[in-house]
N, C-alpha and C positions, 0 to 999 in steps of 0.2 A: 370346214374341218370339224366343227362341233357335231354336225349331223353324222359324219363318218365315224367319229369317236363314239357317239351314242349307239350307232348300229352295231359296232364291234362289242360294246359292253352288253347290249341286249342279246346279241348272238351268243356270247359266252355264257351268260346267265341261263339262257334257254337250253344250251347243250348240257350244262352242269345239272340243271333241274331234271332234264330227261334221263340222264344216267342215274341220278339218285332215285327217281321214280322206278326205273327199270330194276335196280337192285332191290328196292323195297318190295315191289310186286313179286319178284322172284322169291324173296325170302318168305313172304306170306304164303305163296303157293307151296313152297317146300314144307312149311310147318302145318298146313291145313289140308293139302290135297291127299286124297285117298290113293292116288297113283304117285309113285316115287318120282320126284323131280329134282333137278340139280340144286345143290346147296350153294350158299354164298361162296364157298371155296372154289367152285367151278368158274367163277367170274373174277377171280383174283389173279392177276398176271404174275405176282411174286412167287407163286407155287413152282413155276419152272426154274426159278433161281434157287429156291430152297431145295429143289430136287436134283441139283447138280450131282451130289454124291451118289444117291440111288441110281441115277441115270448112267453114270460111269461104271458103277459096280454091277448092276443087274439089267440095265436097259429099260427100267420101269420108273414111272413117276412115284413119288411118295404116296402112301395110302391117303384116301379121302379126295384125291385129286382126279380130275377128269381130263380127257384129251383137249377139251376146250381151254384148259389152263395153259397147256403148252402153246396152243395157237395164239392165245391172247398174249402170253409172255413174250414169244418171239416177235409178235407184232409191235408190242410196246418197246422192246429193246431196239428193233430196227428203226422205229419212229424216233427214238431218242437220238440215234446216230444221225438221222436226217433232219429232225426238227427240234432237237433239244428236249426240254422238260414240259412239252405241251400236255402230256398226259396228266401231270400234276396240277396244272392250272385250268384244264378244260374238262377233264374226265373223272378223275379220282373222287369218289363220294366223300371220303374222309377229308380231302383238301377243301371240298365245297363246304363241309360242315365248319371247318376252321375259318373260312372266309365269312360265313354267316355269323360266327361268334365275334369276329373282328368288327363286323357291321353293327352287331348288338352293342359291343363295347363303346363304339363311337356314338351311337344313338343315346346310350345311357350316361355318356360322359364319364365313363370309367377310365381312370388314368392308366395308360399303358406302362408296363414294367420294362424299362430300358435295360437290356443286358449289356454290360461293359464290353467294349470291343475285344479285349483279350479273352475274356470269358466266353464270348460268342464264338470266336474262332476255335477255341478248345472244345466247346460243347458240340460243334458241328462234326467232330470226329466220332461222336457217339453213333452215328448212322453206320459208319464203316465197321465199328466194333460189333454192333448188333448183326450186321450183314454176315460177317465172318462167323460169328457165334451161332447164328441160326443155320447156316449152311453146314457147319461142322456137326451140330447137335442132330440135325435131320439125318445126316449120313450115319452118325454113330448109333442112333436109337432106331433107325429104320422106320420112323413115323414122322408125321407132320407136327413136330414138337411145338412149334411156335403157335399153332392153332389154339392151344389152351389159354394163351395170353394175348393174342393178337387183338388190339383194340378195334381195328376195322371189322374183324369177324364178330367180335363180341357185340358190337353195336348194331351192325347192319344185317346180321343173321336173324335178328329179332328173337333169338332164343331166350333172352331175358324177359320177353313179353309172353311167350307161349309156354316156356318151361323154366320159370325162374327157380333157381336153386342156390341160395346164398351160401349154404354150407359147403357145397361142392365147387362153386365157381367164384367165391369171393375174391381170389387174387385177380381174376380177369375183370371183375366189376370194379375193383379198386383202381386198377390200371386205367381203364377207360374213363372213369369219373375224374381221376387225377389229371389226365391229359386234356379232357374237355374243359375242366375248370381252369387249368393252366393256360389253355389257348384263349380264354376270355381276357387274359392279361398280357400274354405274349403272342403276337401274331404268328400263326402257323408254327406253333411250338413243336408239334409232332414232325412236320416236314423238315424243319430246320435242324433238329437235334437228334431225332430218334428213328425216322422212317428208313428201314434198310433198302427198300426199293428206291426211294428218293436218293439215297447215297450212291447207288449204282447208276441211276440215270444222270446224276450230277457228273460222274466220271465220263460217261459216254457223251454228255453234252459238250465236253471240251473239244471234241472232234467234229461236232455238227457244223455244217456250213451256214445254217440259218441261225442268226443271232440278232438280238437287239443291239444296234450299232449307233454310236454317237458321233456326230460331226462336230468336232471341237471348234471348227472355224465359224460356225454360226451359233453354237451353244452360248447362252447368256449366263450360265452358272447360277440359275435360280434355285436349284436343289429340289424342285418339286418332285422330280422322279425319285429321289431318295426318300422323300417323306411318304409317298404313296406305295412304295414297294413292300409287299407283304413279307418278303424274305429279308427285308432290311439290308438290301445290297446298296453299295455306293455306286449307283449307276452313273453319276455325274463325274466320276473320277477317272474314267477310262474311255476307250473307244469301242469296246465290245464286252458284252456280258457273257463270260465264257462258261460259267457253271452256277449251280444253285438257282437258276431262273426257271420259274414255272410258266413262262410265256403268257402270263395273264394280260400283258399289254397295258397295264394301268399306268406304267411310266410313259409309254408313247402317247397314251390318251391325255395325260396331264401336261405334256410338254406344250408350252405356248408358242414355240418357234417352229414353223414348217421346215422339215428336213433336218432338224437338230437331233432327233432320236427316232430311228426307224427299225422295223423288223425287216431284214433283207440279207441277201447273200453278200459275200465280200466283194469289194470292187476290184477291178483289174489291177495288176501290178503297175505301180507308178502313179496311180490316181489317188492314193490315200496312204497315210502312215501305217506302220505295222500296229495292229490293235494291241492295246494294253489290257491286261487282264483286270476285270472288275471283281474285287473281293468283297466279302462281307464287311460290314462296318466294324 
């Protein structure tokens, strides 16, 4: 079992590193190539969501977006329906950065800031507020309004490296620095409280058939799964993780009992109890 867990961990790290490298190489090419190449916007699936208004009104994507954005966006949304939040835990470069910061915090023995349960539940609605606000603002202004403040684009476009302009872009720099600094103390700060795409994927994940499922009959309630979950979900309290899960599989890898916690489809009727929803701590 340990070898299997290690292989999954290495595979996930390899996939995350590959996507980060791809985005960074694309950003360097866009900033240095004499021939026009796609910007970081072209590789962000959220563009299709932000473009809902322009698409309904004119049939076109918001400015700065490429057809690849629509293809990626549809793919991610369909993937969320089928396999939950795997994009967040295996692909998203900003999620990878936050995982890396969590690793740094542990190595430096920096104390994690524990968000009280009630505050945590309230703050998670911030993703939905941002989602609705960005969709409306993009529709009303007929431009990719959020691009000027998007921490993912600010950081991974590398514009701060090739065309640093504090006077013009200080709000974007301040936002990304604040989120990166905060993520060093609060695991996956951006994903849990602010990411509009993560909020949408969390809603779609509720209907996904593939979930991390707990077998209460063999679970020993050791709470290891709760402690390692980067989203700080109470995995040990229910029978299925229904939302906010990034499918990182750290919970299943840490589980000491075979069959107690698995990523799988629901069992046939009559073979298990109706899954209880796993909510944030």
